[in-house]
C-alpha positions, 0 to 999 in steps of 0.5 A: 500500500505504501509503495502504491501510495508513493507511486501515485504521489510521484506520478502526480508530481510528474504530471504537474511538472509536465503541465507546468513545463508545457504551458508557456504563458500563464495569466499574471493575475493568477500567477503573479507571485511567480513573476513579481519583482522580475525584470521585464525582458520583452512585451508582445501584443496579440489580438489588436487589429486597428490599434497598433502595438506602439499605440497600446504600449504608449498607454502603458507604463511597463517597459523592457528593463523595468521590474514588474510590480503589483502596482504597475500591473494594476495601473496598466490594466486600468489604463487599457480599460480606461482608453475605451479601445478594448472590451477584454484584456488579459496580461500574461507572463512567461519566464525568460531566464531570470526575467519575464516576458509579457503578453498583452491579449486584447479584444478590440471594440469595433471601430466605426466605418461609416455613420448614417442618419436615417430620417434626418430631413430638417437638420443637415446630417453634416451638422449632426456628424460634426457635433456628435462625439462618435466619429468615423474610424474611432471605437464605439463605446456605450458612453459615446453612443449615449452622448451622441443620442443626447447631442442629436436630440438637443440639436432637434430641440434647438430647432424646435422638434421637441417630439424627436426620437433617436434609435441607435443600430449597428450592422454586423461587424466585419471580422477582417477589419473589426469595423462596423457601420452604424445608424442613427434612426431619427423620428423628427416628430413635428415642429411646435409653434409658439402660441403666446409669449407672456411678459410680466413684471415690466412696469415702465418698459413697453412689452412691444419693445421687449418682444422686438429684441427677442428671437422667439416670436408668436406664430402668425401669418408672417412669423413661423414662430417655431419654438427653440429652447436655445432661443428661449435661453438666449432671450432671457439674457437679451431681455435682461441686457436690454433692460440694463441698457435702458437704465434698469441696472438691477433688472433680472429675469425671475426663475419663478414664473419664467418657463415654457410649457407644451399644450394642446391648441384645442384641448378637446380636439388634441390635434395640434401642440403649441408652446406657451412661453412666460418671462417674469421680469424684475424691473427695479429702479431706473438709473441715470448717468453721473460721470466717470472718474479715472485714476491709476492705483498708486498703492505703495508696495513694501519697497516704496514703489507703486505696487500696481503701476507698470515696472517698465516705466517705473524701475525701483528708485524712480522718484514719485514725481516721475512715476509714469503710467502706460497711458495718461488719464486724458488718453483713457478718458478719450476712449469712452463713449459716455462723455461729460456732457451726458450727465443726466442721460439714462445709464446704459449698462451696455455702453458702460461695459464697452467703456470698461472694455476699451481700457482693457483693449488699449492695455492688451495692445501694449502687452498688459493683458493682466491689467485690471479696470476696477469700477466702483459705483457711487449712487447719488439721489437727485433730491434736495436733502441729498444734494445739500449734504455735499453743498454744505461742506463747511459745516463738517466737523474737521478739516479733513472731512471738509476736504473730503466733502469738497472733493466729492462735490467736484467728483460727483458733479453736484453743481450739475445735478443741482441744475438738473434738479431745478430744470428737470422736475421729472428727474427728482427722486431718481438715482444717478450712478457715478463710476470711479475707474481704478486701473491696476496696470500690473505685469506685462503678459508673455505667451507661455504656450500656444496650444492648437486643437481641432486640426485633424488634417492640417499640420501644426506648422502650417498654422503656427507659421501664420502666427505673428508671435511665438512662445515667449513673446509679449502679448499683443492683442493687435497681432493676435487678432491679425493672426486669427484673420490670417489663419482664417484666410487660409481657407482651410477652416470654417471656424477659428477661435482664440482663447486664453488660459492662465500660465505657470505664473502671474506674468504668463498666459497660454493661448488656445487656438480652436479650429474647425476644419472644412474640406479643401479639395475641389472637384468642380464643373461649370460654365463661365462667361465674359464679354470678351472671352464668351461662353465656356465650360470648364473642369477644375480639380484642386487641393488647397491643403495637400496632405495637410502641408498647405501646398496647393495643386490645381488643374483646369481645363476650359473649352468654348467657341472663343477660348480653350485653356489648360493649366497645371500649377503647384504652390508651396506657400512656405518653402523650406518652412520660411515665409517664401512661396514657390509656384510652378505652372504650365499652360496651353491656350487658344483664343479667337480674337475679333479685330473689327467688322467690315460691311459687305453691302452698299448701305452702311446703316443697314448693311450686313457685316462680316467679322474679321478674326484669327486664332492666337495659340500659346504654350508656356511655363512660369516659375515664381517666388514670393516673400512675406515680410512685416505683417501684411506685406509681400513682394513677388517675382515671376519669370514666364517664357512662352511661345505664341503663334497666330493661325486661321485668319479670316479673309477680312483681317488686316495686313498686320494680322496676316504678317503675324500669321506668316511669322509663325511661332514667336518667343515671348520672355516676361519677368514680373516683379511686384509688391503687395499689401493686404490687411483685409479681414476676410479675403472671401468676404471682406468687410474692412481693410486694404488690398494694394498690389503694384507690379512691373512687367518687363517683356523682351528687351534684355530678356529676348523675344519679339515683344518689347515693352514695360507694363505697370499695373497698380491695383488698390482696393479699400473696404469700408463697413458703413453699418450693420442691420442693427442700425447703430444699435437701434435693433438689439439683435446680435445675429444682425451684426453679421449683416454688414453693409459694405462698400468696395472702392477699387482702382485698377490700371495698366500702363504699357510703354513700348521699348526697344530690343537690346539685341539685334534689330527688329522692324517695328512695322513688320513685327510690332513691339506691342503685339495685338495680343498685348493690347488692352480692351475696355468693356463687359464684365471684365472691366466696364459693366454695361459697355461692349469692347467695340462700343459705338460710343468709343473712339475707333482706336479703342476698338482695336485695343490700347496700350494703357487703361484706367479703371475705377469702380465702387460697389455698395453691398447689402447682405441678404445672407452674409455668407452667400448672397448680396444685393449690390449697387455699383458705379464704374468708370474707365478709359484707355490711352495710347502713346500716339508718338509710337505710331508708325507709317500711314497711321503716324501721318494720319494722327499727325495731320488729324487737325488739318484734315478735320478743318479741311473737311469742315470748310469744304463740306460744312453741311455734311460735316455738321450733320455727321457730327451731330446726328446719326443715320436715323436722325437721332442727336449724337451725344458727342461729335465723332470727330472730337471723340476720335481726336488723337490728342485726347487719346494721349496718356497725359495728366491733361487727358486724365479728365472726366470727359475722356472716361466712360461711365456706367451704374447699375444693380444686381446680385453677388452670389458667393457659391464655393468655387464658382462665384456668380455675378448678375447685374443690370448696367446702364451707360451714363455720360459725363455732362460737366454740368455742376448740378447734374454731372451725369446724364443718359445717352439720348439714343440708348438709355436701356439697361444691359444684362451683364453676368459673370462666372468664376471671377471674384474681383467684384 
């Protein structure tokens, strides 16, 4: 028995040893005592599909070379569960010599492959997708699902759908990718209108005035009156702010009595639900303005220096009489909207807050972000007893009390209040607020950290390089605001917000940049139209933020009966992470040019005319660099070699065009240098700021080629906001501040000066230095709206193009929807000029002898010439004599000829539609003429006073 018993025990021991040896990995939770305190030699992962091993390791504290402990094991297990990526985790160990290998086995939660919103008709799915915490390519957790449903329901409640219901469903998980498609199935219910808005407690302010500033409206014929909970909450704030702006400083909205409730419109039928809204107001007393007093806090610190005055102007040891604040009191008082003359006016809390903020803004512009503006209010009742207390200072008990009383008498404007007491009996018994502003300048604020959030695609460096400051710099609100505009102007983000947080000490702050990205890739097809270029269709592919680097690449193909065009371009806006841009592009173009019309019948008035035309084909490349400097300045340089040829002339083209066709391909070499200044707040929808560009093109000369000229092109745009739809605060609705009435002033001119080739010789009569394609035209949407480029009111020289052109325009824009649609009224002016002395051959002789020819014609054929100068073929009175219009002396580019009489004008109105990638402009334009009469400087053309319909696609100049 003993032998058998020992044999069983020995067998059991061998079996246990065999099992122990054959099992490599064991759970550390059940065998942790075997491996604790051993050094980790290796960490492996199993079961992870979408989460990389490196990402899991980043969540853990375990590392090879670190001793395994119970605390480390517990912390890593907890960290992995908290990440939300896994629903099962097991950490196993295996002996590895004297150490231990770790195996982390996980079972991942599935990731979202796609999110569908079924039944979302009244709310854009893109709005829901942006707001919910559950995102594509992220793991699904119960918490995210619950929060997402709450966000969706809140969005529907904000839009007035209080009966909305949301259900969450998933499709089967794809085992290969561990991804799943999810659905939010939405029953939107119905919108609930506001049946009645009740306002209680207002004794002095009219209920109609309060309702006028509210977003919630009662449903009716004009107003839909849909109830939105967000509007209800914002209206509580608006009502309180409105009452405070009317002098009711203590006004508030009572929680008791302010509510909303859903009822049946007809309790018997129960066919329609409505909302009853109640606002209970505690109005309080009305207060009046009694002036400001502004002083710096000169509290003495233990070192004998002012504790709250800036240290930069007041280092230790500065005598008291030399203590200097950042801003003197007089400067700060000039910033206030409330003026000393306003004593006796209603105390507007909104204006008071602006005055306080203006001081903070002034200090933050100098880096004193921590400056404090401490207001202390003193209330004086306009009564005889109250005023007499300050008027009888000599009855005070001691000298100090008398001095204090006299100081208060002056500071509190008691003499002025006494006059009001006598002159305005209705103000007696009212209370007047005097505000003492005490300014503590404190320390300069330095930027400690810049934290960027929300950029999932765009790289941090693309955003940081637009900042006009860096960590360690002095805070400057002007530079911060301009930096925000520069980031928005990139076009990569639909929202750019800057927020500030305290730093590690009292002199530092952290700047938080919160971004909401928008798509930057473009795939578009459409049509374009220009008066000169005609109709065309185009396809454009582009990416304005390639791989989040800020690089731009675009390709465009355009085809039409007049113009064919192909272009490829690539731009690196920050080459080698320096503020230098590099642009490379190539193009092919083919354009039909019309060079006049000739009558082919004997009757010139009713004749049939045949148009003369030819095609101009070109290919070329371009390489350019640009450099941004200071804040808003850029200089740019571009070299553009190209080849052009004229082909397919019609039978009626001029000999000059035929000679150009015979020459075949011609080389053109152009160098462009320029400088630009841009301070616009928003390049896509500017409301203020300047845009100035001045460029010089050197064509040919030392660069070679057949064209030889210099071209100067100044462009100046200025944007000014006249007012917004609050009409200077008369309508108290913050949303209307986006509706800004803006005027654009724009001048763009081109001055071309003929030059000579620097190498060899060139016959100017056979090969002009300024060729036909280089000439400028006036008219159409491209330049002068309402006019044609060969308009009958033009000098004949303009119809074949000119060397120089001057344009002015002003456009007043009234927003219909600020980000999309505007109604505009415009005024255009334009003129063209030639250098007549550059004419050659017969043309030169004609210009030289023009005055003699006119005199001779008037003398030899006075009647015929008179009729020709004053009437057209139909007997209609001409606005100007054709002989005067075509006088070469008026075409010369000179200061004398830059006069109103040599310009052509138009005015009109229309719509400006800012569809992304495809701006659309629709105008009705009328030609007008300068009369020179003081009280009526402009008039209509007697034989043509109709409006012309003008439209353009794809041009953002106007």
